[in-house]
N, C-alpha and C positions, 0 to 999 in steps of 0.2 A: 913287709908292712904295707903292701899294695892295697889290701882290703881295708885296713884301718885308714889309710890316706883317702881312699875312695869315699869312705863314710864321712870323713871330715869335709871333703869337698862337697858332698851332698848337703851337709848341714849349712856350710858357708853359702852355697848356692841358694838354698831355701831362704836363708835370712836376707841375702842380697836381693832376691826377688821381692820379698816383703817390703824392704826399705825402698827399693826402686819404684814399686807400685804406689806406696804412700807419697813418695816424692813427686811421682807423675800426677797423682790426684791433686796434690797441692799446686803444682805448676798450672793445672787447668784453671785454678782460681786466680792466678796471676796473669798468665798469657795463654788463653785457650788455643790460639792459632799455633804457637810454638809446641804446645802439648800434643797436638795432632800430628806433628812431624816426628816426634821422638818415640822410640820403642826401646825398652831395655833388651839388651842382647847379652847372653851369657855363653862363654866358651865352654863346650862340654868337657868333662874331665878326661884327661889324657893319661898316658903312663906317667908314673911318679917322676917329677922333676922339681927339685926344690926351688929353682928359679922359675917364676911364672906359674906356680902351682895353681894359684887361684887368679882367674882373669875375669873381670866384670867390666863390660862396656855398655854404653848407650849409643845407639846408632839412630840417624835420621831415616826417614822413609826412603830417601834416595841413596842410602848406603853410606853417607858421610859420618864417620865417628864423631861423637860429641867433642872429643878432645882436639878436633880439627876445625871446630866451629869458632866463631868470633868470641872474644872475651865477654861481650855483652850477653850472649846466649848462655855461656857457661856460668856467668854470675846469676842469671835468672834461675838456672837449675839449682845452683848452690843455695840460693835463698829459699827455693821450694823445699829443699832438703831440711833447712832450718825450721821452716814452717811445719813440715810434716813431723819432725822430731818433737816440736813443741806440742802439737796436737796429740801425738801418741802419749807423751808424758802426762798430759792433762787428763786424758780419758783413763789412763792406767793408774791415776792417783799418785804418781811418783812425786815426792816432795823435794827432791834434790834441786837446788838452785843452779841456774845456768847463766853465764854471761856470754853474749854474742858480741864480737868486736869485728867490724867490717870497715876497711879503708876505702874511702871515696866510692861508695856503691853506685854513684850515678855515672861512672866511667863507661863509655861506649853504649850508653842506654838512650833510646828514643825518649823524648820528653813524656810521652804517655806512659812508658814503662817506669820512668823515674817516679811519676805520681803513684803508680801501683806499688812500687817498692816501698815508698814512704808509708803508705797505708799498711803494708805487710809488717814493716818494722814496728809501727805503732801497735799493731795487734799483738806482736810478740812481746813488746815491752809492757803491755797492759796485763799480761798473765802474771799471776802471783808467783814470785820466785824467779822471774826472768828480768834481765837487764840487757839493753842494747847500747853499744858504743858505736858511734859513726864519726868519721872524720870527713870533712868536705871543704872544698874551696869554691864551690859553685853557689852563687847568690840565689839562683832559682831554687835549688834543692834546699838550701838552708832556710829560705823564707817559708817553706811548707812545714817545717818542724815546730813543735810546740814551743812557745817562747820560754816557758819555765825550764826547758831542757837544754837551752843553749848555754855552752861554756866557751869562753874566749881564752885560748891557751897561748901564752907568751913566755919569755924568759926574763928573770930579773937581772940586776947588775952583776950578780954572782954567777949567772948562767943557769940557775935552777928554774925548773918549770913553775909557772905562775898561772893559776886558774881562777878566772873571775866569772861571776854569774849575776843575773838580775838585770833590771831595766837600765841600770847605769852603764852597762857595757854594750847595749844594743847599738849605740852610735859608733863605737869602735869596730864592732863586727861589720856594720854596714859600710864603713869607710874602708876597712881592710879587704872586704870582698868586692868592693867597687860598685855598691848599690847606689843608684842615683834615681831621682824621681822620673817617672815615665811621663812624658809630655802629653800622652794620650789620656791619662787618668784625669777625670773630672770630679769623681766622687769616691771617697774612702768609706767603705762599709765595715764598721767595726762590730765584731761579734766576740763572744766569750772564748770559744774553743774551736779547734779544727773540725770537729764533727758538725758544728754549726755551719761552717763553710760548705761542707758537702751537702747539708740539708738545704740551704738556701739555693745552691746551684741546681739541685734536683727539682725543687718546687718551682723555681722560676722557669726552668726549662719546660716543665709540664704545662704551666700556664701560658708560656710563650708559644708553645705548639698550637694551642687553641686560639690565642690572641697575639699575633706578632707585634702589636703595638706595645706589648709589655717587654721590658728588657730581659734577655737571657743572661743571667749573671755569670754563668760559666764560660761564656764566649764574648762578652762585651768588654773590650779593652778599656772602655771609659770608666769602669768600676774596678777598684782594687780592694781586696779583702785585707783587713787588719785584725789579726787574732790578738786580743788583748790579754786573755788569761785571767781567770777569776782572782787570783791573788795579787795581780798587778794592775787590774782594771782601774782601781781608784787612782793609782799614780798616773796612768796614761791620761785620765780625764782631768785630774786636778792640775797637773803640771803642763797639760796641753802639749805633749811631746811632738804631735804631728803638725803643730802650727806653722813650722818653717816650710812645710810643703805647699802652703797656700791652696789647700783643697778643702771644699766643704765636706763635712763628715756626717754619716748616718750611723747611729748607735742603736742596735737592737739586742736587748738582753732578755734572758728568761725571767719569769716572774717568781721563780722559786727562792730567790734571795732578796729579802726585803731591802737590804742596804743599797742595792743597785738603784733604787729609786732616787737616792741622793745624786748619783752620777748622772741619771737621766735628767734631773732638774738642772744640774750645772750645765749640761750640753745645751738644753733648751733656752738658757739664759743668754747664750751667745748671740751675736748680732750679725754673723757671717753667713747665715743660711743653713747652718747645721741643725740637725734635730735628732731626738732620741725617743725610744719607746721601750716599754716592757711588754712581753707577750701576754695576751689575755689568758691564754692557757698556761699550765704549769711550766712548760718548757717546749722547745721546738719539736722534740720527739712526740709531744702530745697531739701534733697535727697529722701524724701518720694514720693511715687507714689500716684496719685489721686485715683486710684482704691483701695488702702489700706485704705485710708481715707473714701471713700464711703462705703466700706464694713464694716468698724468699726462703723460709725456714721450715715450712710444713708444720707449724704449731699454731694453735688457735688461742689468741689472747684478747681480752677486752682492752680498749684504749680509753682510759679516763681523761677528762679534760684537766683535772687537778690530780687528786690522790684517790685511791680506791678505799674501801671500807677498812682495809688494814694499814692505811697510811702509806701505800706504795705508789710511786710514779711508774710510768710505763717501762723505763729501762729495768727496774727491779722486777716488775711483773714478767717481762719478757725473759730475763735472765733465769728466773726460776723455772719457767716452762721449757725453755730451750735446753737448760742443763739437765732437766729430767728426761727430756726426749733423747738427749745424746748420752745418757748414763754417766754424766760427769761425776767425779768425786767432789761433791760440794756444789756451790753455786758461783758462777762468774760474778765479778764485781760490776758496779754500775758503769765504770769507764769502758770496760770491755764490751758490755752490752750496748752502750751508745755507739761504739766503733762498728760493731757488727750491723747495727741498724742503719748507720750512715752508709756503710759499704754496700749493703744488699737490699734493704727495704726502701729507703728513700729513692733509689733509681727506679723503682717500680710504681712510684706515685704518678697518677695521671691527674689532669685537670678535674675530671669527674670525682675521683677519690678525694682530692683536696677539698673540693666544694662540699662534699658530704661531711667532711670533718671540720670544715671552716665555712659554714653557711653565711656568716656575717661578712665574709670576704676580707678578713683582716690581712692575710698575706698579700692578696691581690692589691689591697690599698697601699701597703708598703711599697710594692713594685711600681705602682702608678706614680706615687710621689717621687720615687727615685728616678723614674722615667722623665718626669717634669724637670727634675734638676739637670738631667742630661741634655 
């Protein structure tokens, strides 16, 4: 049976090489430095032995096998495998649903890698037919997750699992994880979603690079982001959940939802120095420059201030162009498009590009006003 076994070994090796290469490419998007250190290594077929017949390893450049590296490195590679598998299924048009369940992914990870992992998990969850379950006891990690995805798991008097969700449990979650107000925080910047956080951090960094008097929201500990979430925004504002923190609030919402104007008016009626606005353009993605999108994804799209002639905002325009360029089976949804733009296009925004898209200086005006509050 030696010839048959050799043929099977060859097929397994070919498939393993393909999977490893996809995983390696995905790892480059998560941690490029680690990706440079790792090389797939495959033990060549030997004489038929049922034990260890197929041996696949991944070694670092200095010859240390992956299974001898720290748990943090191994987790990053595992997440890269998940990401590669999701991308492969998406491009292949596979409609099978998948659930990824990962226990405490922040374990043994540098804070920067934790942030990268969160974005990767969000990208996976945004795919149609994919769901991601994460458990965590880390306040920092939990604070970066979408508020509408938070579940608080306890046991009732009978010992059965009890799962609660919604704004009413946020206080319990904060208390259980040991979240306390940071004395350095002077201003709470309230936005709709996590992609808005990424956008504001990138835009403020671009302007700060040119004018250091403007705050860099990604590095200024005096500003804390609060992700309100579209469905819970009204409750956060009406009930004034953050009042106990005794911090002034800045609320910046997209203009695509008319009812947000009510929340803006309520915040502006306060007498504690808080203020709120809606974007002049359709949404924060409307401030992107087409050159940043082209540089990030290799596709050319027009960026309308509001909606194009077909009633589409930028995320949907980009989704159609990018899906076609990648030969996707169908078109990615708006949430996935926004996530990709926040991960790869917003970091390429410069002060010049922003000023070209925002000649009135709206974004700069927000930052100057926040700077005065600080």
